[in-house]
C-alpha positions as semicolon CSV with decimal commas, in nm:
position;residue;x (nm);y (nm);z (nm)
1;M;0,001;-0,002;-0,003
2;K;0,277;0,241;0,090
3;V;0,445;0,165;-0,242
4;L;0,125;0,243;-0,433
5;R;0,084;0,567;-0,249
6;F;0,438;0,664;-0,341
7;I;0,368;0,580;-0,707
8;V;0,055;0,800;-0,711
9;V;0,217;1,092;-0,531
10;A;0,526;1,063;-0,755
11;G;0,305;1,065;-1,061
12;M;0,110;1,370;-0,944
13;C;0,432;1,552;-0,868
14;T;0,574;1,462;-1,205
15;C;0,260;1,587;-1,381
16;T;0,274;1,910;-1,177
17;C;0,635;1,962;-1,287
18;F;0,532;1,914;-1,648
19;V;0,251;2,169;-1,612
20;T;0,478;2,430;-1,470
21;K;0,777;2,376;-1,697
22;A;0,619;2,261;-2,021
23;Q;0,273;2,401;-2,048
24;D;0,276;2,402;-2,420
25;K;0,340;2,022;-2,432
26;V;0,098;1,902;-2,170
27;E;-0,242;1,784;-2,297
28;G;-0,561;1,808;-2,094
29;S;-0,902;1,656;-2,137
30;M;-1,246;1,703;-1,979
31;A;-1,560;1,507;-2,056
32;V;-1,909;1,449;-1,908
33;D;-2,108;1,137;-2,001
34;V;-2,480;1,083;-1,928
35;V;-2,587;0,717;-1,942
36;S;-2,923;0,539;-1,908
37;Q;-2,756;0,252;-1,713
38;Y;-2,412;0,207;-1,568
39;V;-2,283;-0,128;-1,705
40;W;-1,921;-0,234;-1,631
41;R;-1,766;-0,560;-1,744
42;G;-2,102;-0,729;-1,781
43;Q;-2,227;-0,614;-1,439
44;E;-2,495;-0,356;-1,367
45;L;-2,351;-0,095;-1,124
46;G;-2,618;0,166;-1,134
47;N;-2,924;0,324;-1,305
48;A;-2,915;0,651;-1,501
49;S;-2,590;0,829;-1,409
50;I;-2,372;1,127;-1,482
51;Q;-2,002;1,042;-1,527
52;P;-1,738;1,321;-1,535
53;G;-1,379;1,270;-1,633
54;L;-1,066;1,486;-1,616
55;G;-0,715;1,405;-1,723
56;I;-0,370;1,538;-1,809
57;S;-0,097;1,365;-2,016
58;Y;0,259;1,421;-2,122
59;K;0,461;1,201;-2,353
60;G;0,258;0,890;-2,279
61;L;0,232;0,943;-1,899
62;S;-0,123;1,022;-1,784
63;L;-0,312;1,094;-1,470
64;S;-0,687;1,091;-1,480
65;A;-0,993;1,110;-1,250
66;W;-1,330;0,959;-1,326
67;G;-1,653;0,942;-1,134
68;S;-2,013;0,823;-1,150
69;V;-2,315;0,955;-0,960
70;G;-2,666;0,807;-0,995
71;L;-2,942;1,044;-1,104
72;T;-3,246;0,845;-0,990
73;S;-3,197;0,811;-0,613
74;A;-2,985;0,953;-0,330
75;D;-2,898;0,598;-0,237
76;D;-2,733;0,523;-0,575
77;T;-2,372;0,419;-0,556
78;K;-2,118;0,696;-0,604
79;E;-1,778;0,606;-0,750
80;F;-1,452;0,798;-0,776
81;D;-1,151;0,649;-0,965
82;L;-0,790;0,770;-1,005
83;T;-0,566;0,617;-1,278
84;L;-0,195;0,657;-1,332
85;G;-0,098;0,515;-1,666
86;Y;0,159;0,502;-1,941
87;S;0,122;0,428;-2,309
88;A;0,362;0,398;-2,606
89;G;0,243;0,297;-2,949
90;G;-0,016;0,027;-2,890
91;F;0,121;-0,068;-2,549
92;N;-0,039;0,049;-2,226
93;I;0,010;-0,014;-1,855
94;G;-0,153;0,143;-1,550
95;V;-0,272;0,139;-1,187
96;T;-0,628;0,239;-1,087
97;D;-0,771;0,318;-0,745
98;Y;-1,144;0,253;-0,742
99;W;-1,353;0,392;-0,456
100;F;-1,719;0,324;-0,395
101;N;-1,933;0,486;-0,123
102;A;-2,143;0,169;-0,059
103;G;-2,088;-0,142;0,159
104;L;-1,891;-0,229;0,468
105;D;-2,176;-0,119;0,704
106;G;-2,124;0,245;0,636
107;K;-1,746;0,235;0,675
108;N;-1,716;0,435;0,356
109;R;-1,481;0,718;0,438
110;Y;-1,254;0,796;0,141
111;F;-0,932;0,805;0,340
112;R;-0,996;0,478;0,514
113;Y;-0,720;0,243;0,383
114;N;-0,730;-0,039;0,643
115;S;-0,670;-0,359;0,454
116;H;-0,989;-0,525;0,587
117;S;-1,222;-0,231;0,608
118;T;-1,174;-0,015;0,303
119;N;-1,400;0,062;0,007
120;H;-1,095;0,115;-0,214
121;V;-0,997;-0,149;-0,479
122;F;-0,652;-0,125;-0,635
123;E;-0,611;-0,273;-0,983
124;G;-0,315;-0,309;-1,217
125;N;-0,367;-0,344;-1,599
126;I;-0,153;-0,416;-1,895
127;G;-0,258;-0,437;-2,264
128;Y;-0,182;-0,383;-2,630
129;D;-0,382;-0,240;-2,910
130;F;-0,301;-0,390;-3,254
131;G;-0,546;-0,153;-3,431
132;C;-0,769;-0,430;-3,560
133;L;-0,770;-0,606;-3,217
134;S;-0,700;-0,497;-2,863
135;L;-0,610;-0,725;-2,556
136;Q;-0,634;-0,606;-2,200
137;W;-0,564;-0,779;-1,870
138;Y;-0,669;-0,647;-1,522
139;T;-0,587;-0,779;-1,172
140;N;-0,682;-0,651;-0,830
141;F;-0,379;-0,654;-0,603
142;A;-0,497;-0,474;-0,287
143;G;-0,800;-0,323;-0,107
144;N;-1,150;-0,458;-0,103
145;D;-1,092;-0,750;-0,338
146;G;-1,308;-1,063;-0,359
147;V;-1,214;-1,409;-0,214
148;N;-1,176;-1,742;-0,382
149;E;-1,351;-2,067;-0,285
150;D;-1,103;-2,119;-0,002
151;G;-1,181;-1,776;0,145
152;D;-0,843;-1,634;0,048
153;R;-0,780;-1,316;-0,144
154;A;-0,863;-1,390;-0,507
155;Y;-0,649;-1,136;-0,681
156;S;-0,955;-1,104;-0,901
157;S;-0,869;-1,080;-1,270
158;Y;-1,052;-1,002;-1,592
159;F;-0,929;-1,004;-1,956
160;E;-1,102;-0,862;-2,261
161;I;-1,060;-0,887;-2,635
162;G;-1,196;-0,591;-2,831
163;V;-1,251;-0,552;-3,209
164;P;-1,335;-0,207;-3,359
165;F;-1,503;-0,165;-3,698
166;S;-1,717;0,070;-3,906
167;F;-2,057;-0,011;-4,036
168;V;-2,361;0,198;-4,171
169;S;-2,194;0,533;-4,078
170;C;-2,131;0,434;-3,718
171;D;-1,815;0,334;-3,523
172;W;-1,867;-0,007;-3,363
173;E;-1,677;-0,210;-3,106
174;A;-1,740;-0,576;-3,031
175;A;-1,585;-0,724;-2,705
176;V;-1,559;-1,047;-2,520
177;G;-1,462;-1,042;-2,154
178;A;-1,385;-1,333;-1,916
179;V;-1,278;-1,400;-1,554
180;P;-1,006;-1,668;-1,548
181;Y;-1,070;-1,816;-1,201
182;A;-1,308;-1,816;-0,899
183;T;-1,370;-1,486;-0,721
184;S;-1,657;-1,337;-0,536
185;F;-1,575;-0,999;-0,685
186;Y;-1,715;-1,104;-1,021
187;G;-1,941;-1,377;-0,881
188;T;-1,765;-1,666;-1,056
189;S;-1,676;-2,017;-0,936
190;G;-1,409;-2,076;-1,200
191;F;-1,335;-1,963;-1,554
192;A;-1,636;-1,777;-1,688
193;V;-1,727;-1,552;-1,979
194;T;-1,887;-1,253;-1,813
195;E;-1,939;-1,010;-2,101
196;L;-2,041;-1,036;-2,466
197;A;-2,081;-0,679;-2,581
198;I;-2,136;-0,461;-2,887
199;K;-2,147;-0,087;-2,891
200;A;-2,221;0,166;-3,172
201;T;-2,116;0,537;-3,163
202;K;-2,210;0,821;-3,390
203;E;-2,124;1,188;-3,366
204;F;-2,377;1,467;-3,408
205;S;-2,289;1,833;-3,463
206;I;-2,452;2,118;-3,276
207;G;-2,372;2,432;-3,463
208;D;-2,021;2,473;-3,604
209;K;-1,807;2,410;-3,293
210;I;-1,978;2,140;-3,079
211;T;-1,976;1,769;-3,154
212;V;-2,163;1,520;-2,929
213;P;-2,092;1,149;-2,953
214;V;-2,407;0,942;-2,899
215;Y;-2,375;0,567;-2,833
216;M;-2,593;0,261;-2,765
217;G;-2,476;-0,082;-2,660
218;V;-2,583;-0,428;-2,556
219;S;-2,389;-0,610;-2,282
220;A;-2,476;-0,974;-2,206
221;N;-2,331;-1,173;-1,914
222;P;-2,358;-1,544;-1,984
223;C;-2,232;-1,625;-1,633
224;S;-2,505;-1,435;-1,448
225;Q;-2,754;-1,481;-1,738
226;N;-2,824;-1,104;-1,745
227;C;-2,845;-0,873;-2,050
228;H;-2,842;-0,491;-2,051
229;F;-2,924;-0,242;-2,327
230;Y;-2,797;0,111;-2,257
231;A;-2,751;0,446;-2,425
232;G;-2,557;0,757;-2,350
233;F;-2,405;1,070;-2,484
234;A;-2,088;1,267;-2,412
235;F;-1,970;1,630;-2,390
236;Q;-1,603;1,652;-2,462
237;L;-1,439;1,979;-2,365
């Protein structure tokens, strides 16, 4: 945990240094998505939600923040994620700190990092985008991870294969995701395909300067036998 905190702090300091010394080379991004349903890796995590994102990057190194807040009820789960990543060509690697305000009998304070009573989940990921095909692997290594059938930390993992393509004036992406072994985090008792998904995106112009991507998707989970159809749009600033 101390090592992870050092990495995050070092990354933030590095990005701050870039901002102060090389303003013209640092890239920033802001976006706000509104979705009819929050679906993540074949799991339904919330109803209609607003999802802001903020990030800075420099020569492949990036630091980003992302959140989700439900719009239908004050009891909807709130999420706040921080990601430190690096990419070069098609290669990418990163560490994400996920935080949720629900669970653990109300012990949901953000700065609670106790290993057995935290709502943070720490995940590492590595992947490669070949252009016509992308491969991604994710593993939880600390925090509120799931357990395996023996009750031990599962180091819950998930891998995904994505294929982008264009069809009838839309940008599409098909994806297959699976969990390689038993974990309560994803609700699996062994290897299981947890997502079969397809998503279509099309950009619409508002005036001469504003473009709004609108997307719709279907995400089926053969393991839990659930299927979700969702839609959303994004404002990119």
